[in-house]
N, C-alpha and C positions, 0 to 999 in steps of 0.2 A: 637231201637237199637241205640247205639252212636257209630259213627264211628268217629275214630281219624284220622284226615288228616293232613300230612306234605307237606308246601309248600315250594319247591325249584326249582330252574331252573335248578340245576346241577344233578338230579337223575330224574327218573321215579317213581311217586310216587303210581301208581295203575296200570297202562298196561290191565285193564279190568279184572284183575285176583283176586280180593281181596285187600284191603287197606294195604297199608303199615304204620304199626302201629309204627316201630322205624327204624333207620339205623345209623350204627356207621362205623367208618373208622379208621385203623391205617397205616403209612405209613413204607414202609422198606427202610432202610438208603442205598444210593447209587443205588437206583433203581427207575424205574416208576411204579411198581408195588404198587397196595392199596389192603390190606385184608378187608373187607365189614363184618359187623355184621348186620343181616337182621331179620325182622319178618314181615311177611304179616298175617292178618286177615283172617283165613279161609273163602271162598267163598261160593256159595250156593250149588256148588258140593262136595267140600271138606271142611268138617266142622273144622277140626283141623286146628291150625295155621301152617302157612310154615315158618320155622325158619332155621337158619344155618350160616355158613360163606362163604364167595367165595372170589375169589382173581381175580382183573382185572387190566388191564393196565390204567393209568391215562388219557391215550387219548381216552377211552371207556367210553361213559356216562352210568352210573349206570341203568340198566332197569331189571325188572323180565326174559325178555326172555333173557337175556346175562347171568343169574347165571348158572353156574355150581358147585353145592355145594361142600364145601371140605369134604372129609370121615370121618372127626372128628370135636369134639365141643372144645376141650382143646388143648393148644400147652404143649408138654412135655420138650421142649426147646425154646430159643428165636427165634423167626423166621426169617429165612435166604432168600433172594432173588432167592437163587436156590434150596433151600431146607426146608421143613416143616417136624417136628418130631411129631406127633399128637396122641391124646389119648380120647379113647372114653369109657364111662361107661353105661352098659346096664343092664336093669332088666327082666330076662328070664321070657316070659309069665305074665309079669306083676307082678310076685312076685318071689325074691330072695329065695332060699333053703339054708340050710347049705352045701350041695354039691356043689353049684354054686359060692359060695365065695372063690377065691383062689388068692394068692399073685403073680402068674404068668399069663402071658395074656393068656384070651380065644382063642384070635385069633391075627395073625399078618400078614400084607400085605402091599404092596406099590403100589402107584397109581399116575398117572401124571395129572395134572389138569392145564389146560392154559400152558402147557409146563412146570410146577414146579414138582419135586419129591417131594411125600408126602410118609413117612413111618407113619403106624398106628399100635398102639396096642390096642386091646381091652379087656375089665376085666369086669367081672358079679359085679355088686354091693354087698354091705355088707347085709349078713343076720343078722339083728339085727338092733338096735339103737346105735350110737357111740357118745360120747362127743365132739369128735375131727373133727365130718362134722357138716354139715349145716351152718346156717349165725351166724355170730359172730360179734359183733360191739365194735370199738375202737374209741378213740380221738387222735389226733397227734398235736404237736406245732411247726413241722418243717419238712422239707423234703429236699432230694438231688438225684437228677437225673443223672446218667450216661448213657452212651449208652447202656449198658447191663442191668440195673437195676433201682429200684426206692427204696429209703430208707426213713422210717420214723422216728422222733426223739420224744422222750418225749411222748411215747406211753402209754395210760392207758386203760383198758377194762372196757367196759360199759356193755355188757352183751354177753353171750355164754359160751362154756365150755373151750376154750383155752387161757391160759395167754400167752402172747409173751412178748419179752423183749423190755425193753423202746426204744432200737433202733432196729428196724428190716428190711432187706431189700427184696425183691423180684424181680424174673428174668422178664424182661419184655415179654409182649406175651399175658396175661390173664389179665390185666389191664383196667379198664373201668371206665371213669371218668364220673360222672353226675354232670349236671351243671345248672344254672337257665338261663332265657332270657337275664339276664345282665353279664353272663359270671363268675358268682359267683360260687365256687364247693361247690356243697352240700353233695356230699361224693365219695369217690373213691373206687370200688369193685374191690377185687382182688380174683379171683378163683383159686384153687390148688387141684389138685387131690390127694387124701390120699391114698396111698398103705403102710400098716404097719400093726403089730400086737399092740392089745390094747383091752380095756375094752368095753364091750357092753352089751346090753340090749336084750336077746332073746324075738321072739314074745309071746313063750309059758310061760315065766317067766318074765313079763314087768320089774318087781321089783327087779330082783337078777341080780348083776353084775358077768359077766362071763368075767374072765380074760383070756390073752393071745389068743384071737381071731382073725382070719384075718378082717381088717378094710378097706373097698375098699369103698370111697364115694368122694362128692365134699364139700370142705371147701369154702367158701365164707367168706373173712375178709373185713367188711365195715369200712373205717376209715373216722371220721367227723373232719374238720379242727376246732380247737380251735378258732381260729379266722379268718376272712373273707380271702380267697385267690382267687386269679383269675385263671382260667384254662389256659389263656394264659401264664402262666408260666411254663407250662409243654409243653414237645415237642409233635409233632405228630408221633414219631416214638417209635414203640413198645406199644403205648398206644391207646386204642379204644377212639374216642371222637365222641359225637353225631353230625350228620350232622343237622343243623337246618333248 
């Protein structure tokens, strides 16, 4: 078994409860709070990986025993220091049915984590396969970052089902930078929960397009720079960056 170890003095990589495979952080403006995205390898007792998001004050050293996992995986709006609006996608019993997929939340609730108010909407994933969800890849030739959003310019599609405008913007929160050891951008992933009506392929008829069906799922837009870009050109606010 290959164990991936991350060496860093700023966080606890193991704590004896499975190996920390990856750790990202994004900061919140005018706040000492940090949102972490973590992934621990399953240990000998729990075979599945332990992944999720948590929020801690910058004065607290990240460690597994400090984690109180946030109740959602994706942000429905830009994160704020005193309020998070989150969204979850679930597959009932491991397989969605036509009755499970609705355009309204299956469950709504609020929770406080480390003193932060969090509102969560939960949905059941799409019954069937859609063109507008899944991984889609693009290239870009420029960008602009504001306090609320990240905009890409001269965008061209390389794979996937969704065409984007040559200039496209995304609200901060679900943006993640993947860079090399010398801090060059490999690509930027942006997750977006899709809640709309559209065309799907149903499992019973995988080659027949069915129109005007509920589509609930995750789209990941992956942007590759056409030229070399330093990750330091992007701020730490509202954007997940890897802790190396």
